[in-house]
C-alpha positions in Angstrom: -39.4 -25.5 -37.2 -38.0 -25.0 -40.8 -38.9 -21.7 -42.3 -38.5 -20.6 -45.9 -37.8 -16.9 -46.8 -39.2 -16.1 -50.2 -37.7 -12.9 -51.7 -39.4 -12.4 -55.0 -39.9 -9.7 -57.7 -43.5 -8.9 -58.2 -45.2 -7.1 -61.1 -48.0 -4.7 -60.0 -51.4 -6.0 -61.2 -50.0 -9.1 -62.9 -51.9 -11.5 -60.8 -51.4 -14.5 -63.1 -47.6 -14.2 -63.1 -47.3 -13.2 -59.4 -49.6 -16.0 -58.2 -47.7 -18.6 -60.3 -44.4 -17.4 -58.9 -45.7 -17.5 -55.3 -47.1 -21.0 -55.7 -43.9 -22.2 -57.3 -42.0 -21.0 -54.2 -44.5 -22.7 -51.9 -44.0 -26.0 -53.8 -40.2 -25.6 -53.5 -40.6 -25.0 -49.8 -42.8 -28.0 -49.4 -40.3 -30.2 -51.2 -37.7 -29.0 -48.7 -40.0 -30.0 -45.8 -40.5 -26.4 -44.6 -43.1 -25.8 -42.0 -43.6 -22.1 -42.9 -42.9 -19.9 -45.9 -42.8 -16.1 -45.6 -43.4 -13.6 -48.5 -43.0 -9.8 -48.5 -45.4 -7.0 -47.7 -48.2 -6.5 -50.3 -46.8 -9.4 -52.4 -50.3 -10.0 -53.7 -51.1 -7.2 -56.1 -47.6 -5.7 -55.9 -46.4 -2.5 -54.2 -47.0 0.3 -54.6 -50.2 -0.3 -56.5 -51.4 3.3 -55.8 -54.9 4.1 -57.2 -55.3 0.6 -58.5 -56.2 -0.1 -54.9 -59.4 1.8 -55.6 -60.2 -0.4 -58.6 -62.9 -3.0 -58.0 -61.4 -5.5 -60.5 -58.0 -5.2 -58.9 -59.4 -5.8 -55.4 -61.4 -8.8 -56.6 -58.3 -10.3 -58.2 -56.4 -9.8 -54.9 -59.1 -11.9 -53.1 -59.0 -14.6 -55.8 -55.2 -14.8 -55.6 -55.4 -15.3 -51.8 -57.8 -18.2 -52.3 -55.6 -19.8 -55.0 -52.5 -19.5 -52.8 -54.3 -20.8 -49.7 -55.4 -23.9 -51.6 -51.7 -24.8 -52.1 -50.9 -24.4 -48.4 -51.5 -28.0 -47.3 -48.7 -29.4 -45.1 -47.2 -25.9 -45.0 -48.2 -22.6 -43.4 -47.8 -19.3 -45.2 -47.4 -15.6 -44.3 -48.0 -13.2 -47.2 -48.7 -9.5 -47.6 -51.9 -8.4 -49.3 -54.6 -5.7 -49.2 -57.4 -7.0 -47.1 -61.0 -5.7 -46.9 -62.0 -3.7 -43.9 -65.5 -4.7 -42.7 -66.1 -1.4 -40.9 -67.8 1.0 -43.3 -66.6 4.0 -41.3 -63.0 3.5 -42.2 -60.9 3.1 -45.3 -61.9 0.1 -47.4 -58.6 -1.8 -47.1 -56.0 -2.7 -44.6 -52.3 -3.3 -45.4 -52.2 -6.9 -44.1 -50.1 -9.9 -43.4 -52.3 -12.9 -44.2 -51.5 -16.1 -42.2 -52.6 -19.2 -44.0 -52.6 -22.7 -42.4 -54.3 -26.0 -43.5 -55.5 -24.4 -46.7 -57.5 -21.6 -45.1 -56.8 -18.0 -43.9 -56.4 -18.5 -40.2 -55.6 -14.9 -39.2 -55.0 -11.5 -40.7 -52.5 -9.1 -39.1 -53.1 -5.5 -40.0 -50.5 -2.7 -40.3 -50.9 0.2 -37.8 -48.2 2.7 -38.7 -48.8 3.8 -42.2 -46.0 5.9 -43.7 -46.9 9.1 -45.5 -43.4 10.6 -46.0 -41.0 10.6 -48.9 -42.3 8.1 -51.6 -44.9 6.6 -49.3 -48.6 7.5 -49.2 -50.3 4.6 -47.4 -52.8 6.8 -45.5 -54.4 7.5 -48.9 -55.5 3.9 -49.2 -55.4 2.0 -45.9 -57.0 2.0 -42.5 -54.5 1.8 -39.7 -55.0 -1.0 -37.2 -55.2 -0.3 -33.5 -55.1 -3.9 -32.3 -51.9 -5.9 -32.2 -51.8 -9.6 -31.2 -49.4 -12.5 -31.8 -50.2 -15.5 -34.0 -49.3 -19.1 -33.2 -47.8 -21.9 -35.3 -46.8 -25.3 -34.0 -46.7 -24.0 -30.4 -44.5 -21.0 -31.4 -45.9 -17.6 -30.5 -45.0 -15.2 -33.3 -45.0 -11.4 -33.2 -45.8 -10.7 -36.8 -45.5 -7.1 -38.0 -45.5 -5.2 -41.4 -42.6 -3.0 -42.2 -43.1 0.3 -40.4 -44.7 -1.3 -37.3 -41.3 -2.6 -36.4 -39.5 0.6 -37.0 -41.5 3.2 -35.1 -40.9 2.1 -31.5 -40.3 5.1 -29.4 -41.3 5.2 -25.7 -44.7 6.8 -26.3 -45.5 5.2 -29.6 -48.1 6.7 -31.9 -50.9 8.2 -29.9 -53.4 7.3 -32.7 -52.6 3.6 -33.2 -50.4 2.8 -30.2 -47.0 1.2 -30.3 -47.2 -2.2 -32.1 -44.0 -3.7 -30.9 -44.5 -2.6 -27.3 -47.9 -4.2 -27.3 -46.6 -7.4 -28.9 -43.7 -7.7 -26.4 -46.2 -7.9 -23.6 -47.4 -11.2 -25.0 -43.8 -12.6 -24.6 -43.4 -13.9 -28.2 -41.0 -16.6 -29.1 -40.1 -15.3 -32.6 -40.3 -11.9 -34.4 -41.3 -11.8 -38.1 -41.4 -8.6 -40.2 -42.6 -8.5 -43.8 -41.6 -5.4 -45.7 -41.5 -3.5 -49.0 -38.5 -1.3 -48.1 -37.1 0.7 -51.0 -33.4 0.8 -51.7 -31.1 3.8 -51.1 -27.4 3.5 -50.8 -27.6 4.6 -47.1 -30.5 2.5 -46.0 -29.3 -1.0 -45.3 -27.1 -0.2 -42.3 -30.0 1.7 -40.7 -32.3 -1.2 -41.4 -30.0 -3.7 -39.7 -29.6 -1.4 -36.7 -33.3 -1.1 -36.2 -33.9 -4.8 -36.5 -31.0 -5.6 -34.1 -32.4 -3.1 -31.5 -35.8 -4.9 -31.7 -34.1 -8.2 -31.0 -32.2 -6.9 -28.1 -35.4 -5.4 -26.6 -37.2 -8.8 -26.8 -34.4 -11.3 -26.5 -35.9 -13.2 -29.4 -34.7 -13.9 -33.0 -36.1 -12.0 -35.9 -36.9 -12.8 -39.5 -37.2 -10.0 -42.0 -38.4 -10.6 -45.6 -38.2 -7.8 -48.2 -39.0 -7.9 -51.9 -36.8 -7.1 -54.8 -37.6 -5.4 -58.1 -38.3 -2.0 -59.5 -41.7 -0.3 -60.1 -40.7 2.8 -62.1 -38.8 5.1 -59.7 -38.8 2.8 -56.6 -36.3 0.0 -56.5 -36.4 -2.8 -53.9 -33.1 -4.4 -53.0 -34.2 -7.5 -51.2 -31.4 -8.4 -48.7 -33.9 -10.2 -46.4 -32.1 -11.2 -43.2 -32.5 -13.3 -40.0 -31.0 -12.3 -36.7 -30.4 -14.7 -33.8 -31.6 -13.9 -30.3 -28.5 -11.8 -29.6 -29.2 -9.5 -32.6 -26.4 -10.9 -34.8 -27.2 -11.4 -38.5 -27.0 -15.1 -39.2 -28.7 -15.2 -42.6 -28.8 -12.8 -45.5 -30.4 -13.3 -48.9 -29.1 -11.8 -52.2 -29.3 -8.2 -53.1 -31.3 -7.2 -56.2 -32.0 -10.8 -57.0 -34.8 -13.3 -56.3 -33.9 -15.8 -53.6 -35.4 -18.6 -51.6 -33.5 -19.7 -48.5 -34.2 -21.6 -45.3 -33.6 -21.2 -41.6 -34.2 -23.6 -38.8 -35.8 -22.2 -35.6 -35.5 -24.1 -32.3 -36.1 -23.1 -28.7 -36.3 -19.4 -29.3 -33.3 -19.1 -31.6 -32.1 -19.7 -35.1 -29.8 -22.7 -35.2 -29.0 -23.1 -38.9 -29.4 -21.5 -42.3 -28.8 -22.0 -46.0 -27.9 -18.3 -46.5 -24.8 -17.1 -44.7 -24.3 -13.3 -44.3 -22.9 -11.7 -47.5 -19.7 -9.9 -48.0 -20.6 -6.2 -48.0 -20.9 -4.5 -51.4 -19.3 -1.1 -52.0 -21.6 1.9 -52.5 -20.9 2.0 -56.2 -21.6 -1.7 -56.6 -25.0 -1.2 -55.0 -25.8 1.9 -57.0 -24.8 0.0 -60.2 -26.8 -3.0 -59.4 -29.8 -0.9 -58.4 -29.8 1.0 -61.7 -29.4 -2.1 -63.8 -32.4 -3.7 -62.0 -34.4 -0.5 -62.3 -33.8 -0.1 -66.0 -34.3 -3.8 -66.8 -37.6 -4.0 -64.8 -38.9 -0.8 -66.3 -38.5 -2.3 -69.8 -39.6 -5.8 -69.0 -42.6 -4.9 -66.9 -43.8 -2.3 -69.4 -43.4 -4.7 -72.4 -40.6 -2.6 -74.0 -37.5 -4.1 -75.6 -35.5 -1.3 -77.4 -33.9 1.8 -76.1 -32.5 4.9 -77.9 -30.3 7.7 -76.4 -28.3 10.6 -77.6 -24.5 9.9 -77.3 -22.4 13.0 -77.1 -19.0 11.7 -76.1 -19.6 13.1 -72.6 -19.7 11.2 -69.3 -23.4 11.2 -68.6 -24.5 9.7 -71.9 -21.7 7.2 -71.9 -22.8 6.1 -68.4 -26.4 5.6 -69.5 -25.3 3.8 -72.7 -23.1 1.4 -70.7 -25.8 0.7 -68.2 -28.5 0.2 -70.9 -26.3 -2.2 -72.8 -25.7 -4.3 -69.6 -29.4 -4.1 -68.5 -31.1 -4.7 -71.9 -28.4 -6.2 -74.1 -26.3 -4.1 -76.5 -28.3 -5.3 -79.5 -31.3 -3.5 -78.0 -29.6 -0.2 -77.5 -29.4 2.4 -80.3 -27.0 5.4 -79.8 -27.6 8.5 -82.0 -24.6 10.8 -82.4 -25.7 14.3 -83.3 -22.6 16.5 -83.7 -23.0 20.2 -84.1 -20.7 22.9 -85.4 -19.3 23.1 -81.8 -18.7 19.4 -81.3 -15.0 18.6 -80.9 -13.3 15.8 -82.8 -12.4 14.1 -79.6 -16.1 14.0 -78.5 -17.1 12.2 -81.7 -14.1 9.8 -81.2 -15.0 9.2 -77.6 -18.6 8.4 -78.6 -17.5 6.0 -81.3 -15.1 4.3 -78.8 -18.0 3.8 -76.5 -20.1 2.3 -79.3 -17.2 -0.1 -80.2 -16.6 -1.0 -76.5 -20.2 -1.9 -75.8 -21.3 -3.2 -79.2 -24.5 -1.2 -79.3 -26.0 0.1 -82.6 -25.4 3.6 -83.7 -26.3 6.3 -86.3 -24.8 9.7 -86.9 -27.2 12.6 -87.6 -25.5 16.0 -87.8 -27.6 18.9 -86.5 -25.7 21.8 -88.1 -28.2 22.3 -91.0 -31.2 21.7 -88.7 -30.1 24.3 -86.1 -29.3 26.7 -89.0 -32.7 26.2 -90.4 -34.3 27.1 -87.1 -32.1 30.2 -86.7 -32.8 31.3 -90.3 -36.6 31.0 -89.7 -36.3 33.0 -86.5 -33.9 35.6 -87.9 -36.6 38.2 -88.7 -38.0 37.9 -85.2 -34.6 38.0 -83.5 -33.2 40.8 -85.7 -30.6 43.0 -83.9 -30.6 40.7 -80.9 -27.3 39.1 -79.8 -27.0 35.3 -79.7 -27.4 33.8 -76.2 -28.7 30.7 -74.5 -31.7 30.7 -77.0 -29.4 29.5 -79.8 -27.8 27.0 -77.5 -31.2 25.6 -76.5 -32.2 25.4 -80.2 -29.4 22.8 -80.6 -30.5 20.8 -77.6 -34.1 20.8 -78.8 -33.1 19.9 -82.4 -31.5 16.8 -80.9 -34.6 16.0 -78.9 -36.7 16.2 -82.1 -34.4 13.7 -83.8 -34.4 11.3 -80.8 -38.2 11.4 -80.5 -38.5 10.8 -84.3 -36.4 7.7 -83.9 -38.4 6.7 -80.9 -41.7 7.1 -82.8 -40.5 5.5 -86.0 -38.9 2.4 -84.5 -40.7 2.0 -81.2 -37.6 2.7 -79.1 -37.9 4.1 -75.6 -35.9 7.3 -75.1 -33.5 7.3 -72.2 -32.8 10.6 -70.5 -29.1 11.1 -69.6 -29.2 14.1 -67.2 -27.5 13.7 -63.8 -28.7 14.9 -60.4 -26.4 17.9 -60.2 -27.8 19.3 -63.5 -31.4 18.5 -62.5 -30.9 20.3 -59.2 -29.7 23.6 -60.7 -31.6 23.5 -63.9 -28.6 23.0 -66.1 -30.6 21.4 -68.8 -32.9 22.4 -71.7 -36.6 21.8 -71.2 -37.9 19.8 -74.2 -34.3 19.3 -75.2 -31.8 17.2 -73.2 -34.4 16.8 -70.5 -36.5 14.7 -72.8 -37.0 11.0 -72.2 -39.3 8.3 -70.8 -37.1 7.4 -67.9 -34.1 9.2 -66.2 -31.5 6.6 -65.6 -28.9 8.7 -63.6 -31.1 11.5 -62.5 -30.4 10.6 -58.8 -26.6 10.3 -59.3 -24.6 13.5 -58.6 -22.0 14.4 -61.2 -19.1 13.8 -58.8 -20.6 10.3 -58.1 -21.0 9.7 -61.8 -17.2 9.6 -62.1 -17.0 6.9 -59.4 -19.7 4.9 -61.1 -17.9 5.1 -64.5 -14.7 3.8 -62.9 -16.7 1.0 -61.3 -18.1 0.1 -64.7 -14.6 0.0 -66.0 -13.4 -2.3 -63.2 -12.6 -5.2 -65.4 -12.1 -3.6 -68.8 -12.4 -0.2 -70.5 -16.1 0.3 -71.5 -16.4 4.0 -70.9 -13.4 5.7 -72.7 -10.8 7.0 -70.3 -10.8 10.3 -72.1 -14.5 10.7 -71.4 -13.8 10.3 -67.7 -10.8 12.6 -67.6 -11.8 15.5 -69.8 -13.5 18.6 -68.5 -17.3 18.3 -68.8 -19.0 20.5 -71.5 -22.4 20.8 -73.1 -20.6 21.9 -76.3 -23.3 24.4 -77.3 -20.9 27.3 -77.9 -17.2 27.6 -78.6 -14.8 26.3 -75.9 -17.8 25.9 -73.5 -17.1 24.3 -70.1 -19.7 23.4 -67.3 -17.4 25.4 -64.9 -18.2 28.5 -66.9 -21.7 28.5 -65.4 -21.4 26.3 -62.3 -19.0 25.8 -59.4 -16.7 22.7 -59.6 -18.9 19.7 -59.2 -17.2 18.4 -56.0 -18.1 21.7 -54.2 -21.5 22.0 -55.9 -22.6 18.5 -54.9 -21.6 18.9 -51.3 -23.9 21.9 -51.0 -26.7 20.2 -53.0 -26.5 17.2 -50.7 -27.1 19.3 -47.7 -30.0 21.2 -49.3 -31.7 18.1 -50.8 -30.8 14.9 -49.0 -30.4 16.5 -45.6 -33.1 19.1 -46.2 -31.2 22.0 -44.7 -32.0 25.6 -45.1 -29.4 27.7 -46.9 -28.6 29.5 -43.7 -27.8 26.2 -42.1 -25.4 25.3 -45.0 -23.6 28.6 -44.6 -23.2 27.9 -40.9 -21.4 24.7 -41.9 -18.6 26.9 -43.4 -19.7 27.3 -47.1 -19.4 30.7 -48.7 -22.7 32.7 -48.2 -22.8 34.2 -51.7 -22.2 30.7 -53.3 -24.9 29.1 -51.2 -27.4 31.9 -52.0 -26.7 31.4 -55.7 -27.2 27.7 -55.6 -30.4 28.0 -53.5 -31.7 30.4 -56.2 -30.8 28.0 -59.0 -32.4 25.0 -57.2 -35.6 27.0 -56.5 -35.8 28.5 -60.0 -35.5 25.1 -61.6 -38.5 23.6 -59.8 -40.8 24.1 -62.8 -38.3 22.2 -65.0 -38.1 19.2 -62.7 -41.9 19.1 -62.5 -41.9 18.2 -66.2 -38.9 15.9 -66.1 -39.1 12.1 -66.7 -39.4 9.8 -63.7 -36.0 9.1 -62.0 -34.6 5.8 -60.8 -34.3 6.4 -57.0 -31.0 5.3 -55.4 -30.5 8.0 -52.7 -32.4 8.9 -49.5 -34.1 11.9 -51.3 -34.6 11.8 -55.0 -36.4 14.4 -57.2 -39.9 13.2 -57.9 -42.7 11.9 -55.6 -40.4 11.9 -52.6 -39.7 15.6 -52.8 -42.8 17.7 -53.4 -42.1 21.4 -53.6 -44.7 24.0 -54.7 -44.0 25.5 -58.0 -45.3 29.0 -57.1 -43.9 30.0 -53.8 -41.6 32.4 -52.0 -38.9 30.0 -50.9 -37.3 30.4 -47.5 -33.5 30.7 -47.4 
């Protein structure tokens, strides 16, 4: 049996484009004489569709798309993810389903049982969990078909509410395992994914096909990397990462005997992060109908990184950098910013903020009489820059890119309505210490980000001779502690027990907690880590935080 793996980039709610893309893949598979083509979880409608799943027109269009796709499935069978109506009025209106199409009709519908409600997932809000799990059959081959989580959660007892999908399916002695997924990218996830899939193969002694989607839907980025494992649990086929792909495998006598997609050479962590951010930024603009971006370019590392990524993702001719020197901006910062402009070829303008900031301070002088300058005056500079950037955005229709990194977002080292402004945060899930690695990766073939930008001490340049280290620990140390608090979700006392200085951990915990209200108002962040700020980390704003 020849099987096509269709790894596509879907646009939520764009039924015309999605259906056209799916039918095109079906035609290509038919021309290659494939017996079956497999698409990802919730390919129809896109994932995550969120509250669009409650919209009657959206649900109707899902049904129409299934009918259109089924009509094309003559001489080829199809497995595709879709929301499917629940006939029981007592439950949720929809199932998260894998629709099995053969001879032009829907032959079977497999429903997801284990609905994730952690991190960025909220499937229990929309879907009814299935409690029945049965194999499907095609050309005499018994297939254990599952949807994402149903393959992952396979402990001895299973889920007491819905049962253990894989344990039940193994009782039917399937010949082949197929899992369709919408599994988001993080730089730690692929190895875990392959480990889980391999364990399932070893439990059943049967080969496994896993089809994931690619693409970005605001903060969530899908990496693709669909794979097939033989009956010994060895990866024998792997599709591209962060790219659409259509590949074929040949299944025979309970094993995979050939493929058009050999396993790929592993990418480095920085290559994966880079590719994810490029895809996330490009899809955000293309799927939203935007073309042009604007950002503030300071001569520092973070804005240089965002500018370089934007130029690669959108084209340098679509990126406008605004240089806004203040009285505290150093000559080398202005030169570094101009070097970046020249290296990338992006457009630029220089708008000094000295007179603007002075005008604010002059207007406030009667109110601030006899008070010493402090962070208030520093923040006025940052907010003056935000006013300029938003004016450019409004006047020319450019989308403002936020340039804050994860370390700054974590400890609140940013000005609300100032440098925290933007429609999308490009590197808000990249720690500062990782930002240096990413910059070096971008410079792997030629100097794009000026070397001086990478090597100089980081500074906001809002007061004379200011350095980030005046207010924060060195980033290498800070980021280690933040990683334990955020990604590993450890309490401060647990981090101290690891050997970090108690007073330092207490201080960082306080900074993180006190900045929660800022992050609540921050732009959405492209997610590349196991735990990003945003929907995947929901902390109450008004609380007494445990240590």
